[in-house]
N, C-alpha and C positions, 0 to 999 in steps of 0.2 A: 552741293551736297555736303551734309554735315557728317564728319567722321567721329566715331565715338572716342571719348577720351581714354587715357590709359586705365583709369580706375573702372570705367565702365566695361572695358575689355576684360579686366580681371574678374569683375562681377559676372559677366556673361560666361566666362570660362568656368567659374565655380558653379553657376546655375546649370550649365550643361553637364558638369560632372555629377551634380546632385540628381538630375533627371536620369542620368545613366545608372546611378546607384539604385534609384527606385525601379528602373526597368529590370535590373538584375534581380532585385528582391521579388518582383512580380513573377519573373521566370522561375525562380527557385520555389516559390509558393505553388505555382502551377504544376510543377513536377510532383508535388506531394498529393495533389488532388486529382482524382481520376476523372474521366470524361463525364461521369454521372454526377460529379460534384461531391462524392463521398470520400472518406478517408481511404488511403491506400491500405493494402493488406498488411503491410509491415506495421502500421500504426494500430490496426485492429488487434493484432497479436499482443502488442505491448500494453494496451489498455485492458484492464480487468475489472469487470463489475459482476461479482458473484451473485448467484441467486440468494435471496434472503432466506436463511434457515430460520425456522421457528423453534422456540425452546422445546416444544413437543417432539419435533423431528430429532433434535439433538438428544433428547431424553430416550427415545426409542433406540438411537444409535448407541448410547451408553449401555443400555441393557443388552442389546445384541452382541456388543463387543466385550461386555463384562468390565467396563471401565468404572473404577470406584474412586479414583483420585484425579485431581487437576493435572498433576505432573504427567500422568499416563495419557490423559487427553491431549495435553500439549505436544507430547511426543508423537502420538498418532496423527494429530493435525499436521504437524511438520512433515512427517513421512508422506502423508497424502498430498501435501502441497508440492513436494518434490516430484511426484508422479503426475502432476497437472490438476489434481482435485483440490482446489484452493478454497472451496466454500467453507469447510470446517475451520480452517485456520483464520479466515476472515471473520467468522462468527466469534471465535474465541477472543481474537484481538479487539473486536468491537464491543465486548462486554467486560464488566469489571470482574476482578478476582472474586469478590464477595458473591456476585450474581452467579458465576460459574460454580463456585463451591456449594451455594445453596441449591442450585439445579441438580448437581450430582447427589447431594444428601437427600433432597426431596424425592428424586427419582428412585433411589434405592429404598427409601422408607416406604414409598408407595408400592414398590415391587414386593417387599417382604411383609407388608401389612397383614396379609391373610395368614401367614405362618405365625406372626407374632400374636395375632388374635386367638389362633388355635392353641398356641402354647399357654396363653393367659387363662384359657378356659380350664386347663388341667390343673389339678392340685399338685402339690409337691410330691405327694406319695405316688400319684399316677405317673409323673415324670420319672421318678426313681424306679418304679415298676417297669416302665417301658425300657429304661436303660438296662435293667437287669435282664429283661427278656430279649433284648436286642443283641446283635453281634458285638463281640469284644473288639478292642483295638487290635491292629495287626500284631503287636507284640505280646498281647494277652492270650493265654491259652485257657479256654473254658472256665471263665470267671476266676482266674487265678487271683485277682484282686481281693476276692472274698476270703479266700484262704490266708492271704497276706494280712488282711485286716484282723481276722480272728487271732492269728499268731501274734500280732503286735499287742492286741488287748490282753492275751494270756501272758505274754512276757512282761507286761507292766502290771500284772495282778488286778486287771479290771474284769469284773464278772460280765461275760457276754450277755447273760440273761437279764442283767440290770441295765447295761449300756444300750441294748437294742430297743427296749420299750421307751427309754428316755429320748433316743433319737427319733423314734416313731412319733412320740408326742410333740417334739419340737418341729418335725416336718408337718404334721397335721395342723397344729395350732399357730405356727409361726413364732416370731419373736414376741416375747412378753414375759411378764413376771411368772415364774414357776415353769417356764417352757424352755429356758436356755440350758444348754449342756456345756458344762465347763470342765475341761480336762486339765488337771493340775498334776504336778510331779516334777522330779528333777529332769532337766534336759541334759542330754549328753552332747558335748561338742567335740568335734574332731580336731585334734591338734594340727596346726599348720606345719 
């Protein structure tokens, strides 16, 4: 019978320790995998793959929430992520600052396009007439601004009956030669 040499004994011992290590690794890996061969529940909770939001869906969310800036969107996305709704945060982080800003600007441009077109159809005189007929600001009482304007014109020796037609002409015809109203005179500065 041939006995193994000392070096062969040492090599055999190291081989057995390696095989023992591999056995331990296999046991640890088996603990992580359930009987069905799928990941355990703990690993499923750690892994996150959000549903892919489309720009259209984010645009609708922006309008619904009244979000008009990227900073507000980042804040809301972060707050939602803390409550478990991580889809918006993942979407924002997955798109460039330029893309997000353009989406916000385009969303609100589309949302307000109808009102802008309606306003463009009106003349300056119609806009002024609507403002005159509409309610005053909270601090204004029954067109007090008109009384103040007349008072300022009178205190500066400007004839109201000359000034009013000049303003009307400028509003009807827009900027141009002969249509500009220039108010000149000494200005009063308050001493500091």
